[in-house]
C-alpha positions as CSV (number, residue, x, y, z in Angstrom):
1,X,72.8,117.3,102.8
2,X,75.5,119.1,100.9
3,X,77.5,119.8,104.1
4,X,77.8,116.0,104.6
5,X,79.1,115.6,101.1
6,X,81.7,118.2,101.9
7,X,82.7,116.4,105.1
8,X,83.1,113.1,103.3
9,X,85.3,114.8,100.7
10,X,87.4,116.4,103.3
11,X,87.9,113.1,105.1
12,X,89.2,111.6,101.8
13,X,91.6,114.4,101.4
14,X,93.3,113.6,104.6
15,X,94.9,110.3,103.6
16,X,97.8,109.4,103.9
17,X,101.5,109.6,104.7
18,X,104.8,108.9,102.8
19,X,106.4,105.4,102.8
20,X,107.1,104.4,106.4
21,X,108.2,101.3,108.4
22,X,105.3,101.4,110.9
23,X,101.6,102.1,110.7
24,X,100.3,105.3,112.2
25,X,97.0,106.2,113.9
26,X,95.9,109.8,113.3
27,X,92.9,111.5,115.0
28,X,91.3,114.6,113.4
29,X,88.5,117.0,114.3
30,X,86.4,118.9,111.7
31,X,84.9,122.3,112.3
32,X,82.6,124.4,110.1
33,X,82.5,128.1,110.9
34,X,84.0,127.3,114.3
35,X,81.4,124.7,115.1
36,X,82.5,121.2,115.9
37,X,81.0,118.7,113.4
38,X,82.9,115.4,113.0
39,X,85.7,113.4,114.6
40,X,87.7,110.9,112.5
41,X,90.3,108.2,113.2
42,X,92.7,107.0,110.5
43,X,95.0,104.1,110.5
44,X,97.8,104.2,107.9
45,X,100.2,101.5,106.7
46,X,102.3,102.4,103.7
47,X,105.2,100.2,102.9
48,X,107.7,100.2,100.0
49,X,105.6,97.9,97.9
50,X,102.1,97.8,99.6
51,X,99.7,100.2,101.2
52,X,96.6,100.0,103.3
53,X,94.6,102.9,104.7
54,X,91.3,103.1,106.7
55,X,89.2,105.8,108.2
56,X,86.2,105.8,110.6
57,X,84.3,109.1,111.0
58,X,81.2,110.0,113.0
59,X,79.3,113.1,113.6
60,X,79.5,115.2,116.8
61,X,76.5,115.9,118.9
62,X,74.9,118.3,116.4
63,X,75.4,116.2,113.3
64,X,74.3,113.1,115.2
65,X,71.2,114.8,116.3
66,X,70.3,116.0,112.8
67,X,71.3,113.0,110.7
68,X,72.9,110.1,112.6
69,X,75.7,110.3,110.0
70,X,78.8,108.0,110.0
71,X,81.3,106.9,107.3
72,X,83.9,104.3,107.0
73,X,86.3,103.7,104.1
74,X,89.4,101.6,103.3
75,X,91.7,101.0,100.4
76,X,94.7,98.8,99.6
77,X,97.0,97.9,96.8
78,X,100.5,98.0,95.4
79,X,103.2,100.7,95.6
80,X,105.3,100.8,92.5
81,X,108.9,102.2,92.5
82,X,108.2,103.4,96.1
83,X,106.0,106.2,94.8
84,X,103.2,105.2,92.4
85,X,100.1,103.5,93.8
86,X,97.9,101.0,92.1
87,X,94.7,100.2,93.9
88,X,93.3,96.7,94.2
89,X,90.2,97.3,96.2
90,X,88.2,100.1,97.8
91,X,85.4,99.7,100.4
92,X,83.1,102.3,101.9
93,X,80.0,102.4,104.0
94,X,77.8,105.4,104.7
95,X,75.0,105.7,107.2
96,X,72.5,108.5,107.5
97,X,69.5,107.7,109.7
98,X,67.8,104.8,108.0
99,X,69.7,105.2,104.8
100,X,72.6,102.8,104.4
101,X,74.9,102.7,101.4
102,X,77.9,100.4,100.7
103,X,80.2,100.9,97.7
104,X,82.9,98.5,96.6
105,X,85.4,99.0,93.8
106,X,87.8,96.3,92.6
107,X,90.7,96.7,90.2
108,X,92.5,94.3,87.8
109,X,96.2,94.4,87.0
110,X,95.4,96.6,83.9
111,X,93.7,99.3,86.0
112,X,90.2,98.4,85.0
113,X,87.6,98.9,87.8
114,X,84.4,97.2,88.6
115,X,81.8,98.8,90.9
116,X,79.2,97.2,93.1
117,X,76.8,98.9,95.5
118,X,74.1,98.0,98.0
119,X,71.5,99.2,97.4
120,X,72.3,99.0,93.7
121,X,73.0,102.2,91.8
122,X,70.3,103.5,89.6
123,X,70.9,103.1,85.9
124,X,71.5,106.8,85.6
125,X,74.2,106.9,88.4
126,X,75.8,103.7,87.1
127,X,76.3,105.1,83.6
128,X,77.1,108.7,84.7
129,X,80.8,108.1,83.9
130,X,81.4,106.5,80.5
131,X,83.6,103.4,80.4
132,X,86.5,105.2,78.6
133,X,86.9,107.5,81.6
134,X,87.4,104.8,84.2
135,X,90.6,102.8,83.4
136,X,93.8,103.9,85.2
137,X,91.9,105.9,87.8
138,X,92.3,105.8,91.6
139,X,89.7,105.7,94.3
140,X,89.6,108.8,96.6
141,X,91.7,107.2,99.3
142,X,94.3,105.8,97.0
143,X,94.5,109.1,95.2
144,X,95.7,110.8,98.3
145,X,98.1,107.9,99.1
146,X,99.6,108.8,95.7
147,X,99.7,112.5,96.5
148,X,101.7,112.0,99.6
149,X,103.9,109.2,98.4
150,X,104.9,111.5,95.5
151,X,105.3,114.4,97.9
152,X,107.8,112.4,99.9
153,X,110.3,112.8,97.1
154,X,109.3,115.9,95.2
155,X,106.9,117.8,97.5
156,X,103.3,118.5,96.7
157,X,103.0,118.1,92.9
158,X,101.1,116.1,90.3
159,X,97.7,115.3,88.8
160,X,95.8,112.2,90.0
161,X,92.8,110.9,88.1
162,X,90.0,109.8,90.5
163,X,86.8,107.8,90.0
164,X,84.7,107.5,93.1
165,X,82.0,105.2,91.8
166,X,79.8,107.9,90.4
167,X,82.0,110.9,89.5
168,X,85.3,111.3,87.7
169,X,87.5,114.2,88.6
170,X,91.2,115.1,88.7
171,X,93.1,116.0,91.9
172,X,95.7,118.6,91.0
173,X,98.3,119.3,93.7
174,X,100.8,122.2,93.9
175,X,103.2,123.4,96.6
176,X,103.1,126.9,98.0
177,X,106.3,126.6,100.0
178,X,106.7,126.7,103.8
179,X,104.2,128.2,106.1
180,X,104.0,128.6,109.9
181,X,101.0,127.3,111.9
182,X,100.1,128.6,115.3
183,X,99.2,126.1,118.0
184,X,95.8,126.3,119.5
185,X,93.5,124.2,121.7
186,X,92.1,122.7,118.5
187,X,95.3,121.4,116.9
188,X,98.5,119.6,118.0
189,X,101.0,121.1,115.5
190,X,102.7,124.4,115.7
191,X,105.6,125.6,113.6
192,X,106.8,125.0,110.0
193,X,104.6,123.1,107.5
194,X,104.5,122.7,103.8
195,X,101.5,124.5,102.4
196,X,99.8,122.9,99.4
197,X,96.9,123.7,97.2
198,X,94.6,120.7,96.2
199,X,92.3,121.4,93.3
200,X,89.4,119.1,92.4
201,X,88.5,119.5,88.7
202,X,85.3,117.8,87.4
203,X,85.8,115.6,84.4
204,X,82.6,113.5,84.0
205,X,79.5,112.4,86.0
206,X,78.7,115.9,87.3
207,X,75.9,116.8,84.9
208,X,73.2,116.0,87.4
209,X,74.7,118.2,90.1
210,X,72.6,121.4,89.6
211,X,72.3,122.5,93.3
212,X,74.4,125.6,93.8
213,X,74.9,124.6,97.4
214,X,76.6,121.3,96.5
215,X,80.3,121.0,97.0
216,X,80.6,119.0,93.7
217,X,79.1,120.9,90.9
218,X,79.4,120.6,87.1
219,X,82.0,122.9,85.6
220,X,83.2,124.3,89.0
221,X,86.7,123.6,90.3
222,X,87.0,123.3,94.1
223,X,90.1,124.1,96.1
224,X,91.4,123.0,99.5
225,X,94.5,124.1,101.3
226,X,96.5,121.5,103.1
227,X,99.5,121.8,105.5
228,X,101.9,118.8,105.9
229,X,104.3,118.3,108.8
230,X,105.8,115.6,111.0
231,X,103.8,115.1,114.2
232,X,106.1,112.3,115.3
233,X,109.9,112.4,115.5
234,X,111.5,110.2,112.8
235,X,108.2,109.8,110.9
236,X,107.3,111.4,107.6
237,X,105.0,114.3,107.1
238,X,101.2,113.9,107.3
239,X,98.3,116.4,106.9
240,X,98.1,118.5,110.1
241,X,95.5,120.9,108.8
242,X,93.1,121.0,105.8
243,X,90.9,124.0,105.0
244,X,88.1,124.3,102.5
245,X,86.7,127.8,102.0
246,X,83.2,127.9,100.5
247,X,81.0,130.8,99.7
248,X,79.1,130.4,102.9
249,X,81.5,128.7,105.4
250,X,85.1,127.6,106.0
251,X,85.5,123.9,106.9
252,X,88.7,123.1,108.8
253,X,90.2,119.7,109.7
254,X,92.9,119.6,112.4
255,X,95.2,116.8,113.5
256,X,94.6,116.4,117.3
257,X,96.8,113.3,118.0
258,X,99.2,111.0,116.3
259,X,100.6,107.6,117.5
260,X,102.5,104.7,116.1
261,X,100.8,101.3,116.0
């Protein structure tokens, strides 16, 4: 289902926060067209020289009824100069009814990445991104660690190369200044927030995506809007809202609680 691909991508876009002394636990709810779809829990630990981030997401009543969908992902690695991230490993597991899929990516010190999957990828999927496009890339979780670590010093800015095990795309981030969010029963933050545009630009591995309903599609840039603010006093900004406007629906992810761990 293309909507579940979108949810997975939105979850990846939530991670993580600038360099901090303590880990944080963030809880998010995802709505599509005003209908509750998914809840997610994120644990974030970003130090000056190391980072680790994990997410667990599961469908609400409707998604669970239709697909029994759930997703977990984690990533960890080095932080260089307090800003630049260098992944060492990425792990993800997706379940949809009887279909289970695990994907592991491991990185050497030169930035080369190896991919293993269970069940194994087809030959077509495994070769969709040529070897020359893979070195120096980030997994989706580490890419957003890099986005926010950079944002801690210079705001939302930069281009981050991503390889997710099948596709290669760039995450291009720009700041739109300060915005004001209104509090509602669906979100915990009200007030000033930095408004940022996150553009996903396909590079390789999209040639098979011909369905016009797919979030990822060859030759088509996708854009999300994210708002960053401080839900906890003395802690750095984290995403408090992410919105993806598609042709047929708006998907919104709201922060509903934040605690230190």
